[in-house]
C-alpha positions in Angstrom: -57.3 -72.9 71.8 -59.2 -73.3 68.5 -57.2 -74.8 65.7 -57.6 -76.3 62.2 -58.1 -79.8 63.6 -61.4 -78.8 65.2 -63.0 -78.8 61.8 -62.3 -82.5 61.3 -65.5 -84.1 62.6 -65.9 -87.8 63.6 -62.3 -88.7 62.8 -60.6 -88.7 66.2 -58.0 -91.3 65.4 -56.9 -89.8 62.1 -57.0 -86.3 63.5 -54.9 -87.3 66.5 -52.3 -89.1 64.4 -51.8 -86.2 62.0 -51.8 -83.6 64.7 -49.1 -85.5 66.7 -47.0 -85.8 63.5 -47.3 -82.1 62.8 -46.6 -81.0 66.4 -43.5 -83.3 66.7 -42.1 -82.4 63.3 -42.6 -85.9 62.1 -44.9 -85.3 59.1 -44.3 -88.0 56.5 -43.3 -87.0 52.9 -46.3 -88.8 51.4 -49.7 -89.7 52.8 -52.7 -91.6 51.3 -55.9 -90.6 53.0 -58.5 -93.3 52.4 -62.2 -93.1 53.2 -65.7 -92.6 51.7 -66.9 -89.3 50.2 -67.9 -86.9 53.0 -65.5 -88.4 55.6 -63.3 -85.3 55.7 -60.2 -86.2 53.7 -59.9 -82.8 52.0 -60.6 -81.1 55.3 -57.8 -83.1 56.9 -55.4 -82.4 54.0 -56.0 -78.6 54.3 -55.6 -78.9 58.1 -52.3 -80.7 57.6 -51.2 -78.0 55.2 -52.1 -75.3 57.7 -50.2 -77.2 60.4 -47.1 -77.4 58.2 -47.2 -73.8 56.9 -48.6 -71.8 59.8 -46.1 -70.4 62.3 -48.5 -71.3 65.1 -48.9 -74.9 64.0 -52.3 -74.5 62.3 -54.1 -71.8 64.4 -56.9 -71.6 61.8 -57.3 -67.8 62.0 -54.0 -66.3 60.7 -53.6 -65.1 57.1 -51.7 -68.3 56.1 -54.4 -70.6 57.5 -57.2 -68.5 55.9 -55.5 -68.6 52.5 -54.9 -72.4 52.7 -58.6 -73.0 53.8 -59.9 -70.9 50.9 -57.7 -72.5 48.3 -55.5 -69.5 47.4 -52.2 -70.1 49.1 -49.5 -70.3 46.5 -47.6 -73.1 48.1 -50.6 -75.5 48.5 -51.6 -77.2 45.2 -54.7 -79.3 44.7 -54.4 -81.6 41.7 -57.4 -83.2 40.0 -57.6 -85.6 37.0 -57.4 -83.6 33.8 -57.9 -86.6 31.4 -61.2 -88.4 30.9 -61.5 -89.0 34.7 -57.8 -90.1 34.7 -54.5 -88.7 35.8 -52.3 -88.8 32.7 -48.6 -88.5 32.0 -48.5 -84.9 30.8 -50.2 -83.8 34.0 -47.7 -85.9 36.1 -44.7 -84.3 34.2 -46.0 -80.8 35.0 -46.5 -81.9 38.6 -43.0 -83.3 38.9 -41.5 -80.1 37.4 -43.4 -78.0 39.9 -42.5 -80.2 42.9 -38.8 -79.4 42.4 -39.3 -75.6 42.4 -38.7 -73.8 45.7 -41.8 -72.6 47.7 -43.0 -69.2 46.8 -43.4 -67.8 50.3 -43.7 -70.6 52.9 -41.1 -73.0 54.3 -42.8 -76.0 52.6 -45.1 -76.9 49.7 -48.1 -79.2 50.0 -49.6 -81.1 47.1 -53.1 -82.6 47.5 -53.9 -85.1 44.8 -57.6 -86.0 44.5 -58.8 -89.3 43.1 -55.5 -91.2 43.5 -57.2 -94.3 42.2 -57.4 -92.7 38.7 -53.6 -92.7 38.0 -53.0 -94.4 34.6 -50.3 -97.0 35.0 -47.8 -95.0 32.9 -48.5 -91.8 34.8 -48.1 -93.7 38.1 -44.8 -95.2 37.1 -43.6 -91.7 36.1 -44.5 -90.4 39.5 -43.1 -93.1 41.7 -39.6 -91.8 42.2 -40.9 -88.3 43.1 -43.5 -89.8 45.5 -40.9 -92.0 47.2 -38.3 -89.2 47.6 -39.7 -85.7 47.1 -37.6 -82.7 48.1 -37.4 -82.2 51.9 -39.7 -79.2 51.8 -42.5 -81.0 50.0 -45.5 -83.0 51.5 -47.7 -85.0 49.1 -51.2 -86.0 50.2 -53.2 -88.4 48.0 -56.9 -88.9 48.5 -58.9 -92.1 47.6 -62.2 -93.6 48.5 -60.9 -97.2 48.6 -57.4 -98.5 49.2 -58.0 -101.5 46.9 -58.6 -99.1 44.0 -55.2 -97.5 44.3 -52.2 -99.0 42.5 -50.1 -101.0 45.0 -46.9 -99.2 43.7 -48.5 -95.9 44.7 -50.0 -97.0 48.0 -46.8 -98.7 49.2 -44.9 -95.4 49.0 -47.4 -93.5 51.3 -48.3 -93.6 54.9 -52.0 -94.7 54.8 -54.4 -92.8 57.1 -58.0 -94.2 57.2 -61.1 -92.1 57.5 -64.3 -93.7 58.8 -67.8 -92.8 57.3 -69.4 -90.0 59.3 -72.8 -91.2 60.6 -75.6 -89.2 58.9 -77.1 -88.0 62.2 -73.7 -86.6 63.3 -73.3 -84.8 60.0 -76.8 -83.4 60.2 -76.3 -82.2 63.7 -73.1 -80.4 62.7 -74.7 -78.7 59.8 -77.6 -77.6 62.0 -75.1 -76.3 64.6 -73.0 -74.4 62.1 -75.8 -72.8 60.1 -78.9 -72.7 62.3 -80.8 -74.6 59.7 -83.6 -77.0 60.6 -83.1 -80.8 60.6 -84.9 -81.2 57.3 -83.0 -78.3 55.7 -79.7 -79.9 56.9 -80.8 -83.3 55.5 -81.6 -81.8 52.1 -78.4 -79.8 52.0 -76.3 -82.9 52.7 -78.2 -84.8 50.0 -77.5 -82.0 47.5 -73.8 -81.8 48.6 -73.1 -85.6 48.3 -72.9 -85.9 52.1 -69.9 -83.5 52.2 -70.3 -81.4 55.3 -68.4 -78.2 54.2 -70.3 -78.2 50.9 -73.6 -78.6 52.7 -72.8 -75.7 54.9 -71.8 -73.5 51.9 -75.0 -74.6 50.2 -77.2 -73.4 53.1 -75.3 -70.1 53.5 -75.9 -69.4 49.8 -79.4 -68.1 49.0 -78.6 -68.4 45.3 -77.7 -72.1 45.5 -80.8 -73.0 47.5 -83.0 -71.1 45.1 -81.3 -72.8 42.1 -81.9 -76.3 43.6 -85.5 -75.4 44.4 -86.0 -74.2 40.8 -84.5 -77.4 39.4 -86.7 -79.6 41.5 -89.8 -77.6 40.6 -89.0 -77.8 36.9 -88.3 -81.6 37.0 -91.7 -82.2 38.7 -93.5 -80.2 35.9 -91.4 -81.6 33.0 -93.8 -84.4 31.9 -96.7 -81.9 31.4 -94.7 -79.2 29.7 -95.1 -78.2 26.0 -92.3 -76.7 23.8 -93.1 -73.2 25.0 -93.0 -74.2 28.7 -89.7 -75.9 28.2 -88.1 -72.8 26.7 -89.5 -70.7 29.5 -88.3 -73.2 32.1 -84.8 -73.2 30.5 -84.6 -69.4 30.8 -85.8 -69.6 34.4 -83.1 -72.2 35.1 -80.3 -70.2 33.5 -81.3 -67.2 35.7 -81.4 -69.4 38.8 -78.0 -71.0 38.3 -76.3 -67.8 37.3 -77.0 -66.3 40.8 -74.7 -68.6 42.8 -71.9 -67.9 40.2 -72.4 -64.2 40.8 -71.9 -64.7 44.5 -68.4 -66.1 44.0 -67.1 -63.2 41.9 
């Protein structure tokens, strides 16, 4: 039967490990997912959250799974650095306070912390006890591109799961399969999306985003021969183009 793990492409080992843990009720209290941009770490974190929260172990199609995947489930929290590209003490204190509150509607809460390499030392130290012994109904997933960049005190308290780079031809084939785009369109979409497959798929499904990128590229090509009037006109054109994708999300 289809399930959330099907969306994790090219990561058979990581997927199998996490799926086994979820199915056997042996999910660790803290994970560190390590791998390059585009390798599927966030996809895996959401799949794990679905597997933990969904009554059917992560079916991918129920209301719980759909809300987790779209980022609106009240018991799944994605934490990003708030400081100048760093995770600071006030943010960690807020996180710790939230961790000890009961789930709003599910049996568990899942926290996904992006850019785990960006913990300031003081913030990391403040977080260690919670990371080592969170409440029994909490799962914490940290994401990082490189294990060597994560503070050893943080990494040592997590179960490390490694994600391999996804070969570009495989990523391109998947984008073509999911969207019906041409090979060239898929290649361009992956380039625009930083090689992140779900973002590339979203990009191709959004006429507004494709048009905005096309407008930007066209203006950049003409920039060297523009006078002041042309620049003002191009700026207006650009504002109109980038506003369209924002309207799509409302």
